[in-house]
Structure formats: structure tokens, C-alpha cells
C-alpha positions as CSV (number, residue, x, y, z in Angstrom):
1,X,-10.9,42.2,-44.8
2,X,-12.3,44.9,-42.5
3,X,-9.6,47.4,-41.5
4,X,-10.3,46.9,-37.8
5,X,-9.9,43.1,-38.1
6,X,-6.6,43.5,-39.9
7,X,-5.3,45.9,-37.2
8,X,-6.5,43.5,-34.5
9,X,-4.8,40.5,-36.1
10,X,-1.5,42.4,-36.3
11,X,-1.5,43.4,-32.6
12,X,0.4,41.2,-30.2
13,X,-1.6,40.1,-27.2
14,X,-0.6,41.6,-23.8
15,X,1.6,39.5,-21.6
16,X,-0.3,36.6,-20.0
17,X,-3.0,36.5,-22.7
18,X,-2.9,33.5,-25.0
19,X,-4.8,33.8,-28.2
20,X,-6.8,30.7,-28.8
21,X,-8.7,31.5,-32.0
22,X,-6.2,29.6,-34.3
23,X,-5.8,26.6,-32.1
24,X,-7.3,23.1,-32.6
25,X,-9.8,22.1,-29.9
26,X,-7.4,19.8,-27.9
27,X,-4.8,22.7,-27.8
28,X,-7.5,25.1,-26.8
29,X,-8.7,22.9,-23.9
30,X,-5.1,22.2,-22.8
31,X,-4.5,25.9,-22.6
32,X,-7.6,26.3,-20.3
33,X,-6.7,23.3,-18.1
34,X,-2.9,23.1,-18.3
35,X,-1.3,19.7,-17.8
36,X,2.3,18.9,-16.9
37,X,4.5,17.9,-19.8
38,X,3.8,14.2,-19.0
39,X,0.2,14.5,-20.3
40,X,-1.6,15.7,-23.4
41,X,-5.2,16.4,-24.4
42,X,-5.9,13.9,-27.2
43,X,-9.6,14.6,-28.0
44,X,-12.5,16.7,-26.7
45,X,-16.2,16.3,-27.4
46,X,-19.5,17.5,-26.0
47,X,-22.2,14.9,-25.6
48,X,-25.3,17.0,-26.1
49,X,-27.6,14.2,-25.0
50,X,-26.1,14.3,-21.5
51,X,-24.6,17.8,-21.5
52,X,-21.2,16.4,-20.6
53,X,-17.9,17.7,-22.0
54,X,-15.4,14.8,-22.4
55,X,-11.7,15.5,-22.3
56,X,-9.6,12.5,-23.3
57,X,-6.1,12.7,-21.9
58,X,-3.1,10.4,-22.6
59,X,0.6,10.3,-21.7
60,X,2.9,12.4,-23.8
61,X,6.3,11.4,-25.2
62,X,7.8,13.0,-22.1
63,X,5.9,10.7,-19.7
64,X,8.7,8.3,-18.9
65,X,11.4,11.0,-18.4
66,X,12.9,10.5,-15.0
67,X,10.8,7.5,-14.0
68,X,12.7,4.7,-12.4
69,X,12.1,1.3,-10.8
70,X,11.6,1.3,-7.1
71,X,13.4,-2.0,-6.8
72,X,16.5,-1.7,-9.0
73,X,16.5,1.9,-10.2
74,X,16.2,0.9,-13.9
75,X,14.2,2.8,-16.4
76,X,10.5,2.1,-16.8
77,X,8.7,1.3,-20.1
78,X,5.1,1.4,-21.2
79,X,3.8,-2.2,-21.9
80,X,0.1,-1.4,-22.5
81,X,-2.8,0.6,-21.1
82,X,-5.4,0.0,-18.4
83,X,-9.1,0.1,-19.2
84,X,-10.3,3.7,-19.6
85,X,-11.3,5.4,-16.4
86,X,-13.3,8.6,-15.9
87,X,-12.9,11.4,-13.4
88,X,-15.6,14.0,-12.7
89,X,-14.1,17.5,-13.1
90,X,-15.3,21.0,-12.4
91,X,-17.8,22.3,-14.9
92,X,-16.6,24.1,-18.0
93,X,-18.9,27.0,-19.2
94,X,-22.0,25.4,-17.6
95,X,-21.3,21.9,-19.0
96,X,-20.4,19.0,-16.6
97,X,-16.8,18.0,-17.5
98,X,-15.1,14.6,-17.2
99,X,-11.6,13.5,-17.9
100,X,-11.2,10.1,-19.6
101,X,-7.9,8.4,-19.5
102,X,-6.4,4.9,-20.0
103,X,-3.4,4.9,-17.7
104,X,-0.3,3.4,-19.1
105,X,0.9,0.0,-17.7
106,X,4.5,0.2,-16.7
107,X,7.4,-2.3,-16.2
108,X,11.1,-2.0,-15.5
109,X,13.3,-2.5,-18.5
110,X,16.1,-3.8,-16.3
111,X,14.5,-6.2,-13.8
112,X,10.9,-6.6,-15.2
113,X,9.2,-5.5,-12.0
114,X,5.9,-3.8,-12.2
115,X,5.5,-0.7,-9.9
116,X,3.2,-1.4,-6.9
117,X,1.6,2.0,-7.3
118,X,1.3,4.4,-10.2
119,X,4.5,6.4,-10.0
120,X,3.1,9.7,-11.3
121,X,0.5,12.0,-9.6
122,X,-2.5,12.5,-11.8
123,X,-2.9,16.2,-12.2
124,X,-6.7,16.1,-12.6
125,X,-7.2,14.3,-9.3
126,X,-6.7,17.5,-7.3
127,X,-9.9,19.0,-8.7
128,X,-11.6,15.8,-9.9
129,X,-13.0,12.6,-8.5
130,X,-12.7,9.1,-9.9
131,X,-16.2,7.8,-10.9
132,X,-17.1,4.3,-11.8
133,X,-16.2,3.4,-15.4
134,X,-19.6,1.7,-15.6
135,X,-21.5,4.8,-14.6
136,X,-23.3,6.9,-17.2
137,X,-23.5,10.6,-16.5
138,X,-27.0,12.0,-17.0
139,X,-28.9,15.1,-16.1
140,X,-32.5,14.9,-14.8
141,X,-35.1,16.2,-17.2
142,X,-35.4,20.0,-17.4
143,X,-32.5,20.6,-15.0
144,X,-30.7,23.9,-14.9
145,X,-27.3,23.7,-16.7
146,X,-25.8,24.9,-13.3
147,X,-27.0,21.9,-11.3
148,X,-24.6,19.0,-10.7
149,X,-25.5,15.9,-12.8
150,X,-26.6,12.6,-11.4
151,X,-24.5,9.4,-11.7
152,X,-26.7,6.6,-13.0
153,X,-25.4,3.0,-13.0
154,X,-25.7,1.4,-16.4
155,X,-27.0,-2.1,-17.0
156,X,-23.5,-3.4,-17.6
157,X,-22.4,-2.2,-14.1
158,X,-24.4,-5.1,-12.6
């Protein structure tokens, strides 16, 4: 190894600097767009055909912590997942970015009630916008990587 590389590797980063060179891609992306403990980045991929970075998010093991039924106060449980939904998100390094997530379906363990509304705020909704799950994100031909992509309904959207 080159002496400068060895010296650099031994040096601890300054406070507030998180080295990402050794992290797996989902961990790297999670560090760039931190999520609360209830959510995790599961998978990340770049669709080079549409120039869209996809970040797949799912609930973590800590998701149910502190969630209770509105009717009886009992603990909630996950009984399945909704169909995947996609949120447009601010661009990442010139690539349009979307968050894909299948929200967990919940039910009270005690009384069996299903919450009327999702009991957790989705952290990516502050900067993102829900787009149709049947929309395909495409860029027009020869567009600049800095222009916002167009939403094009797919044939399956009707």
C-alpha cells in the first residue's frame, strides 16, 4: 500500500464526518437521507434507461415500538403489506430520485381493529410527493440531467 493511503486510513474522521467508503450501498444511501429508526433502506438501484435512482424502503424491526390501537390501546401488529407505492424525491447527484415502499398493513392484536389512517408519518413525504404507482418516469430525449423528468402513464394505468 502507498504510505499516504495507509496514513489516511488510520486517521479518524473529524466530528460530523461519516466515512462511507466501506459501507454497502443501502447503508450509504441511508446515511445521505437519514430515516427514523422505524424505517430502513432495503435496496438501491439506478435505472440507466430512465435516469432514475430508486430507493426501496421498508419498515424496520423497531417500526411497531410504541404504536397502539386508537380504539382499545392494544398493541398493533403487521398483517401484510400494501401494493408498492412510489414517491418522487429531490434529485440525487443529478439523477431523479424516487422512494418505493410497500406500507405495512396493521391490525390491533387485542381487539382486531384496523387503524383508520396510517399511524406513522412517512418521513419522505416532507420532501417527496406521491406519484401514481402506474406511472413510469421517463426523461424526454436529449434532456439535460438537471431538468425534472416527465411522468408518463403506462398502458396498464388505463
